[in-house]
N, C-alpha and C positions, 0 to 999 in steps of 0.2 A: 374561824369560817374557813380558811384555807385548808386545815387539815380534814375538816368535815366534807369539802367538795373532793379532795383527793380520795377520801375513802369512799365516797359516792361513785367516783369515776371507776376507781378499781372494781367495784362491786359490779357496776353496769357492765364492765368490761368482761368480767369472767361469767356473767350471765347472758351474754350475747349468744345467739344462735351461732353455731360454726359457719353456716352459709352466709351470713351476714358479716362475719368477720372477714371471710375470704373476699366477699364482695368489696367491702371497705379498703382492704388492701389493695385490691386491684385498681383503686383509684388513685393509689399513691403515684408520684412521679416516677420512682425508682422502677416499679412494675410497668408502668406504661412504656419505660423505655425497653424493659426486658421484653414485654410482649412486641414490641416493634422489631427487637432483633431476631426473636423467634419467628415473627412472620416473614421478615426478609429472608431468613435461613430456609424456610419452607418454600417461599417464592422460587429462592434460587435452585432448591432440589428439584422442583417440577419444572423450571424453565428449560426450554429447547436451547437456551445459550448458557447454561450452567457450566461451569469449567469441568472439563473431562480429561482424563490422563490420555496421551497418546499411544500409539502401538509399540513404541520402544522409547528409550531414554533420549530426550531431545537435547539438541545442541543450544536451541533457541526457544524463547517462549513468545516471541514477538517478531513481526517482519515489517520493515519500511520499505516499499517499493518506489523508487524514483524513475517515473516513466517519462522518457524524453521522446515525445512523440513528433513524428515527422522522420525519424531515421536518421541518427547522428552518424556522421562518417568516421569510421574506424581508422582511415587512413590520415585524417585529420585532426585527430584526437589523441589516440593511445598506440597506433601501428603505423609508424612511419615506414615509407617505401622509398629508399635512395634511387631504386631503379627507374622510377618515374622522372627523375631529374633528367636523365639523359634521353628520356623518350618524349619529353615535354612538347605538346603541339605536334607529335608525329601522327599523320593521318593514317587510318586503316578502314576498312568496311567491316562492319558488325551485321551479322545476318541472325538476328535473335529477337527478343521480345521488344527490345528497344530500338531496332532498326528504323521503326516508323517515325523516330524523332526527326529524321531527315529522309526525303524520298530516296535518296541514293543509299542509306545506311552508313554514310560517312561519319566516321567518329575521330576523336582527337584525345590522346592520353593527354592527361593534366596533373602536374606535379602539387604537392601541397604547398599552399601560400604561407605556411607557418615554419617556423624553426621548431626542432625538438631538442630536447635534452634527457638525460637519465637522472631518476631521482630515487631517493630511499636505498637502503642496503641491496635491494634486489636488482636495482638500476631499470626501475620501470620507465619506459619511454611516456613522456607527456609532452604535448604541444606547449609552446611558449605562454599560452593564456590560462593554463592550469596553474595558477600562482599559489593559491592557498591549499589545493586538493595535494600538492606536492609535498606540504607540511605532514600529511598523513599517509604518505605513499605506501609505508610498512604496513598499513593496516588492510591494505587492498590485496585482493586476489583477481587479477585480470585475465579474462578468458577470451581467446581468440578463435577458439573451435566451433562456435555455436552457428548453425544454419537454420534459415527460415524456410517457409514453402510459398510465400506470396509476395509479390512485389507491388499490390494495391493497399494503398493505407487502411482502408477499413477492415479488410479481411486479414490483413497482417496485424492489426492492433487486435482484432479479436482472437487471433491466434495465440499471440504472447500473453494475453489477459486470461483467456479461457480454454485454450487449447484445442478450438474449433474455430476455423477460418470463416465460417458463415452466420457466428453469433447464435444466440439463443440457449447457449450452455452456461453453467455457472462460472463465474471468474474463479481465479484461485484464491482470492480473498474470501469468497463464499465457501468455498471447500474447506479452508482453514478453520472459519467460524463453524461449519458443520462437524468438523472433526474435534476441535478443541474447546469451543464455547468460547466465553469471555471471561476475564478475570475480574471484571467490574460489571455488576447486573444494572447499574446506572448509566452505562454507555454502551453504544453498539459494538459489536465485536469486529467490525469491518468498516472503515471510515474511509472516505475518499476526498482528497483535497484537491479539486480541479481549478482550472483557470476560468476566468468568466466565460469564455468559449469552450465548450465541451470538446474532447478530441474526436477526430472522426470515428464514426460510428455510435457516439453518444454514450448515454447511460447504459448501453448494452455492455459496454467494457467493464461495468462492476456488477451486471445483473447476477440474481440467484438462480436463473435459468429454471432448470425443472427442479431444484431444491425448494423447500417451504419459503416463503417471502421473508421471514426474519432473517435470513442468511445473507440478503443482498447488502451491497455497500451502501452507507448512509453518506451523501455528499454534503460537505459544509461548504456554504457559499464563499467565493473569493473576495466579494465586496460586500459592505453592509454587515449586518447582523450575520454569523456563520450559519445559524439555525434560525429560521424564521418561527415567531410565536413561542420562543423557549421561555419567555416570561409571561405569566398570566396577565390578562388585560385588567385594568384598574376596578376594583369593586370584586373581581372573583377570588374567592380564598381557596387554599389547597384542600381544605375538607369538603368544600362545595365540589371541587373537581373529583375528589375521592368518591362521593356520594354518587355523582353522576356516572363514573367507570364502574362502580359496583353495580348500579342498576343495569348498565349496559352489558355488563359480564353476565348478570343472571339471565336477561333477555337472550343474548347469543348463545349461552350455555345450554338454553333450553332448546333454542333452534339446532344447535350442534348435536345434542342427543337425538333429535329426530333425522338429522343427516349427518351421520358419523364421518361421511367421505369428504365432507367440505373442508379440507385441510386450510384453504385460504383464509375461512372464518376464524380458526384458531390463530393463524399468523397476524390476522388483523387486530385480535385482542391482545396479543404479544406485544404488537406495534403501539397500540394505544397506551399499555401499561410501560412500556420502556420510554414513550414520549413523555409521560407523566413523571417518571423517575429522572429523566434527563434534566428536568427543570431545576433539580437540586444541584446538580454537578457541572453541567455545560457552561453556564455562566463564568464560573469560576476557572475553567480550563481555558477557555477563548481570552480571557482577560489577561493581556501580557504585561500589564502595568506593575505587576508584582515582581517581574525580572529585573534584576539589576541593570545599570547602564552598560557595564562591561559585557554582559551576555547579549545584550541587544545589538550592540556594535559588532560583536563577534559575527552574528549572523546576518550583518548588512541592513538590519532594521533602520529605516529612517533615510537611506540611500536609494536615490531614484531606480537604480539599475538593479539592486538585489532586494529591495523592500518585500515585494510580493513573494517571491520564492522563499526568501529569508523567514518571513512570518509563517509560511506554510511547514517548513521545516522545524522551527522552534514549536510550533503547534504540534507536529508529529511526535517530537520528543516528549511534549507533556502527555499526549494521549497513550504512548505506549508505557509511559512511567506509571499511568493510572490503571493499566490493565487492559487496554485495547490490543487485541491480537494482530491486526493487519491494517496497517495506514498506507494509502497509495497517494502519491504526489505527483501531478502532471506538469510538464514544461512543454510548451509547444513551439513551433517555428524552426525545426531542425531541418525542414525539406528544402535543402539548398541546391536547387538545380542551377541556379545562377548565383553569381556574388558570394560564393561560399567563404572567401575571406572576410567580408563584413558581416555575413549572416551567421556562421559559426562563432566568430569572434564575440558577437554580441551575446549569443546564446550562452556561451561558455562563462563570459563574464557574469552573466546574470545567475549562474548556479554555483558557481566554484565557491565563493566565499561561504553561501550557506550550507553547502553539502560538507565542506571541511569542518564547518562549525558543528553540525549535527554530530559527526563523528567524533570530534572532540569533547562535546558535551556529554555524550553518551558514555564516552570512555571515562571521563572524570567523576561521573555519576555511578560507575560500577555497573552501567546497563548494556555496555558495547557486547560483552561475552554472550549475553542472552538476547541481544537484539540483532536479527539477520537485516543488513542492510543491501539493497539491490539496487543496481543502476542498469537500464537497459532502453533501448527503443525497440521498435518493430521489425526493422531490418538495417543493414548497412548501406554503404555507398558504392558506386563502381569507379574504377580507376580512370574512366574516361567519361567524356561528354561529347555532345554535339556544339557546344560552345555557341549556345543560343544568342547570347549577348555578345560574344566575341571579346577578344583581349583578355583584360583582368576580370571581366565579369564572369568567367567560367564558374562551374558548379559541377555537380556530379549528378548520376541518374541512381535509381533504386536497385539495391543488390541483396538478393535473399541468400546468396551462397558464401557471403563473408560478413561478419559484424562483430562488434564488441560488447560484452557485458561485463561488468565487474561487481564483485561481493564483498562485504566487510563484516567483521563481527560474528556472532551467532555459529561458531565452529567452523569457519572456512579457513583456508590455508592462507594466512596473511603475508604480504610481501612476496608473493609468488606470481609468475607468469604462466599460465596454462594454455597449450594449444599455439597454432601459428596459421598464417594465410600464406598463400604464395607470394612470389616476390613483387607482384604487382597489386597484391591486395585484393584480387578478383575472386579468390574462393579459399576457403578453409582446408587445410591439408593435415594438420595434426590435431589429434584428441578431438575429432569430428562427432558431434553429435546434434540430433535434432531438438527442437523446442520441448517435445515431450519429456525427453530425458533431464533437460534443465528443471522442467517443473517437477518431476519426480524426485530431483536432488533437492529442490527447496522444501518440498514436504518432508522429505527425510531429516532435514536439519531441524524442522518444527516437530519432529517425533511423530510423524505421520507415514504410514506405508500406502502409497498409491494402490497397491493391489487388494489392500483391506479397506481402504477409504472408498466405498462404493454406494450407490444409491439406486434402489429399483425403480426404473421408468420405462414406460412403453414396452414391457414384456420382458426387460433384461436388467441386468445391473450395469451400471455406467461409472466411469471414474474420470478424473481430470486429464490423465494421459490418453484417453480413448481407446487405445488398444494395448496399452502397457509399455513400460519404458525402464531404463536403468539408471542407477545413481552414477554420476559423473564423479567418481572417487577421487580424481587428481584435484577436485576443487575442496576437498574436505581436509581438516587440519589433522 
């Protein structure tokens, strides 16, 4: 009986029509997987976020930008000024933008309330509260020559993030997404990790500007579920979602063919598709339970002062590890007009351990060489103040002429100090460059040429630097 059934089965197999055979083969699990892979490859090829080569060989494939919103004081972090010790509380009259702080324009020089020491082989100055960052000093390139153009927080934040003081232009992360795409089609190319309160200027700091909408930054929430509705509601299956998206695409494609200039519609379709794919990947990325206790402790997770920033730094590592091109993390509260001793000490302690952990973690995983880490605020602080609170409550005012930024990994000159400010820290005097040159340098490290990374808008080609800039060669390895 068994032999007869086998012979009949073989005979039936050979008499099947070729089309029926191929159709039956297409129902197997292996072919279903193969078809899914082919569809993913085709989707990636036609996606505006498909990975693309840069204009030249890149030093880094991803960037983590640590934005210290409020304007950290270079004089009280990485740029000590002994001259202020002898001038402390010396009165003078200042006739400029900040003279209105007091009717007479009377100002007072103020020394740093912090002690400094030199760390690493390069002898990088760090204030006493940089305890953990000192351990990775030889990975840092400290730059003292950068100058901003605005002393107002919103315009200065826009300038550092978009190259335009008035907002409305694409953020640097959007330009990177436009130029390079993403290495993971299930995740956005540009992810933002803000605090509960957005920085001054709001979401325009990570806007796509005049670029298509799919290049804008995707913010993950600081509290609760990082991404809302990433898990389908009960009773909704993925194949139901797929069917609805396919129908929506058909309707929108019909409309797009009739109105080919509606780029927003194409961007909306891509956003729907990305949201659908994110359901497969995001839950695993934001779930930190798989990290060992040693890693969580290293980032300061579970400790009141460092937990929030530590979680976001660890999440940034997990995102770039999975192919996200640009991650930006915000830390606010650096606007110390008064009580800089308490304010800056608290801010430094909140980010010190997490940042050091991020650099160590990237290095031990072999990711630091290909990940550019940037630390910056929107401007620096002045060497003087009107002492609004008096006595030990003094702070500092805004200063666009001097600031500090530092970089690590991704092809930068590690263990190096570049540029300098004058003896009071009032103005950059060596290796001086505007923010547009800083932007051009970051793009260069990522393999992009600012003069070629352009987008036609309102009758002309536009770029991140606005009018062109130059690479700050001293920052490169």
